[in-house]
C-alpha positions, 0 to 999 in steps of 0.5 A: 226663200221668200220672206213672206213665208217666213223662211228668213224672217228671224234676222234683221233683214227679214224683219225689216222686209216683213215689216215693210210687207205688213204695212203696204197701205201705208205706203206714200202717206206723209205722216206728222209727229208733233213734239216739244222743244225749247222753241216751242211745238214743232212738227216732224213728217215721215213717210213709208217710201214706195220702192225707188223713191227718197226723201229730200228737203226743198226749198222751192215750189214751182207751180206750172199747168198741165200743159207746161205753162208756169204760174208762180214760185214760192219759198217752202216753209221749213215746216213743210219741206220734206218731199218724196222723190223718185230715184234711180239706183245711182242718183240715191246714192250720189255724191260728186257725180252728175247722177240726176233724179228722174223728176225733181232735183237741184237747180243745176239739174233742172234750169237750162239757163243755169250757166247763164246766171251761175258763170262760175259753174264747173263744166260738170254742173253745166252737163247736169241739165242735159243729162236730166232732160235726156233721162226725164225724156225717156220716162215722158215717152214710155208707156208709164208716162204721167201728165205730171211727168209730161208738164214738167218735161214740156216746161223745163225744156224751155230752159227758163227756170232761173228767169222765172224764179227771179221774176218772181223773187223767189231767186236774188240776183247780185249787181253782176246779174248773177246768182247771189251765193251769199243768200240762203233759202233755209240755211242752203245757197241759192245755187244749190237749192232743190226744186219741186213741183206742183201741176195745177189743172186750172190755168185761169187761177193761180190760188186754186188747190185743183186735183189733176186728172192724173188722178192723184194730188196736185203736189207731185210728191203727194201724188201716189199715182205718180209714184205707181207709175215710176215704180212700173217704169223703173221696173222695165229697166232692170237688166240681168238678174242674178241670185240675192243672197237675202232671198234666194230669188233671181233679181236685180242686183244692187251694191249702191244701197241707200243712205239717210237711215237715221235722219234726212242730213246723214250720209252714212250707208248700213250696208256698203262695200266700195272700199277695195283698198282696206279690209272691208271684204278683202281676206275672205273674198276677192271681190264684193260680189262674192261678198254679198249680192242684194236684190234691188227691190230688197234693199229698198224694202229694208231701208224704206222700212227702217227709215219709216219706223225710226222716225216713226217711234225711234230715239237716240241715246247720244249718237246712237239711234234705237228702235223698238217695234212689234211685228203686228205694230201692237202697243207694247210696254216700253222696255226702258220704262218704269214700272209705274209708267207701265202700269199708267199706260196700261190703265189709259189703254184698258181702263174705263172712260177717262182711264179711271180703273182697270178691269182686271178680273178677266186677266187674273185667271191667266198670269204671265209666267216669269219665274216659279222662285219670283213671288209677289209681295205687294199689291203694286207687284200684283198690279204690274203683272195684271197690266202685262197681262192686259198687253198679253190679251191684245196680242193676236197669234204669233208675233215679235219684238224687235230692237235694233240700235245704230250708231256711226264710227265715221260719217260714211258707215253706219253700224248696227251695234244691237239686234234682239229678237224675241217672241212678244210673249217672251218679251212680256215675261222678260219685262216682267222679270226684270221689273219683279226681280229688281222690285222695291218700294220707289218714290218719285214726285209727281204734280207736287205729290209724292207717289210710292210704288213697288217696281224699278225706275226706268233706264234713264232715271236709273242713269241719273240716279247713278251718274247724276249730279243734284241741278235744281234739287234733282238729280241729272246728268252733267251736260258735258257727259249726259249723252254718252253715259246714257248711251253707254248705260243703255247698251249695257242694260239691254241684255239684262232686261231683254235676255235676263242677263245678269246685272253687271257687278260694277253697276250694283257696286256704284249704286251701293257706294253712292247709297253709302255716302248720304253726305254727298247729297244736298237733297235727302230725297235724292239720296233716298232715291239712290238708296232704293235703287241700290236695294232694287240692284242688290236684290237682284244680283243676290238672286241671280247668285242664288235663286233660293234666296228671296228678299223682299221690302218686308222686314225678315226678322228671322235673318241672322246675316251679319251685313243684314243685321248690322243695317238693321241696327244703323236703321234703328239708331237713325230713326231714334236721333230722327225722332228727336227732330222738330219737322223744320230741322228734319229736312236739313239736318243729318243724323250721325247714323248717315254721318258715319254711313260710309265708314260705318259700311267699311268698319261696322264694329268700331264704328257702330260703338261711336254711333251707339255712344253718340245716341246717349243724349237723344235717348233722354229726348224721347218719350218713355214709351218711345225709348222702351220700344227702340231699346228693346228693338235694339236688343233683339237685333243684337241677340241675333248676332253670333258673337264673333260675326258682331266683332268682325270689322271687315267691310259690310256687303251690299245686303246691309242696305237692304236690311237697313231699309227694310227696317226703316220702311217697317218703322215708318209704318209702325209709327 
């Protein structure tokens, strides 16, 4: 059951192992990601770790020579403190036990004079140095030693690390000649700081950036030959091999799995069974060995690949960490992006010089199949189809899209909340299905201009529209609830996009209710965003219930549905009154049609009479030609009603919004 043969690749563990194997060339290479914050531009470093390694944030760098002579020490820059270190099975998961790391560690493990300068240290802390040196000596004496290992061993056995750090003024002592616990380095008290090493070849120059003869960088955390040496050494320490439940092979089994999955400061574990009191595994199994047994290297692959891909392209919704990747690491449209964003990215990827225009000529002959009942009704939809085909042309052979989402209910347990796995071509089809079935005319501001496109907003924009309030003229979530609402909305919308699941009815109802209350918005544009989103969701819901119904932005003059017709009447009344406003009034005045919109949706027959009577003064202000046009239009719409349907005063369903918006859009085009 080797994952490389694809036998168990269709589960989350197999996908992560396959990801690790496919990216072996990236192992040990530090990567940098730049992002903007309120304080400015910051850098974040990450790495695909080799087996039996982890990352820590170091506070002190000690520079020595190959013969173990101390050269200098310095505090680490916060932007460059991520450090790759070798670990043992136990040290990677250590909590309060004295389990030293093999090479770089905290002061209490490395300093033979720790007790001299920190007399408050507990008895177990005083034993840490001996345990560390005993472990390092075994590596140093093995056939897999390396010059940096030898140098560090020769230096640390002198037992003068803190003395050297004090002389270099990296560590500060108090009046008693003890480590001052009030002083912190990067937020860490001095006695708990982490130390890493640089081993220099040239002993005559303290500033030389030399490369040691061991074959790697002077910095231990960058030397891949040192990493390879430790991997080879640690494999010789493996004891009895047992059956790995994941791969089916006989391997060294581990029950101590990695932490720091979502970030460097997290202690929550994804795989753990150290709770033998409660019901972590009890009830079905007597011991944890019966419940699960995972090979040490398989566990390393799974966790290292997950850490790497999360730091590379993961993003958060509140406490939930979500990551999506393509098995060949090809560029794919983001599942939560808006239609306009997907088209823009396609232009940038496959456009001409500067991404000016896309040459779609080759793609048009092979359209992505979404659904026979879905038709493209605008040029914008056609452009979207072609953009998806651009991504499809970039695929090679069989590949998959994987989505994983994690959250931690406690500080020690990390839960996988979502796992999706689909073929890349099917993923593109599902993305297309979502954007076309929800497709409606949307508007957004970009660089001071109003951009109009056919499609659906991105997931975060949808959440802002549905749950947000107006702040500085924009709809956005209240800070108090923003993260939780984003996360909950994301969880509920994932199946709709990835699996073509039905849109939740309460989300559609919320959008309809908000769109039916234009007076609750100060900015007209915000209400219009809500209205167009509501139309998108109503259109999708209607089509899910009856696939034969095809609702488009184009006005359906033949539709005799009571809800649709009443929506059209409301749009005409709104337009008639709006035509009498001057340009300045149009920005802030609210028409009677919008003023009565909420009650109109609940009691259309009686409310329409009030709205129609209120139109009388405005008819007189219209030009004769305009008045004739709109009077005739109202009559044509009324003629399509059945008398009993017109007199029916029951509340309107969501279809009235489609009638209203389609009629409004049609009138704007005519005028």
